[in-house]
N, C-alpha and C positions, 0 to 999 in steps of 0.2 A: 480906762483907769481901773475899773474893777478887775479886769483881766490881769493887769500887772500885780495887783494886790493878791490875787489868787495864786499867781506864779510865785510870788515871794513867800506866801504861806507854805506852798509845796516845798520850796527850797529849805525853809526853816524846819519843817517836819522831817524831811529826809536827812538833813544834817543832824538833827536831834536823835533820830533813830540810828544813824551810823555811829554815833558816839555814846550810845547807851551801853552801860556795863553789862556784860554777859557773864554769868557765874562760871568760874573755872571748874575743871574736873579735879577730883581728889586723886591722890596717889593710888588708892585701891581701885577707883574707877578706870584709871589709865591701865593698870596692870590687868584688870579683867578684860579690857578692850583690846590691848596690844600684846599681852603676854609678859614674859619675864623681863626683868630689868637688865640692860646690857652695860649701862654706865650710870654713875652718880657723881655729882659735884658737891664737895664739902668746903666750907670756909675754914681754913687752917688758923688764920688770924686775920684781923682787919686788913683788907687789901690783898690777901693771898688766898688762892683757892687751889684745890687739888681735885682732879677728875679721875675716878677709878673706872676702868673698863674691865668687864668680867668675861671669862670663858664660859662655855656651856656648863662646866662643872661647878661654877660659882666662884672659882679662884680668880684673883686679880691677875690680869695679864699686862696691864699698862697703867701707869700713874703719870698724869700730866700736871705739873705744878706751874701755875701762871698767875699773873696779876689778876685780881678779881675784876670780872667784867660786870660793870654796872649798867651796860646798855640793854635795851629791850631785846635785841637780836644778838645772841652770843657769837654767831659766825662773823659778825662785823669786826670783832676784835681779833687782830692778827699779831698781837704782841707776845702771846705765849709761845714758848718753845717746847716741843715735844721731845721727851727723852724716853726711849723705849728700852726695856731690859729684855734679856733672853727669856723665853717661856719657861715656866716651871716644868719639871720633869713629868708630872702627871698630866699636863695640858697639851702635850705634843701629839 
């Protein structure tokens, strides 16, 4: 009986640890760790977002307009359509 109680206690503790919030990293911390930003996503209006992808020069090379993804994992949304434009003259 005591063994099953100890096992249950371990399960509860492990579950609690697994769901404990971990502080996220700030934008500056990510930039220091991984380098320059290559894309950013902006909310144009409620329900619509645009993702800008940048060249090494900092100029925009791609804009993707899509429905706002409210899921935790962005790649799970496949509703957005990518429309690419020709590169700017300075980015070739």
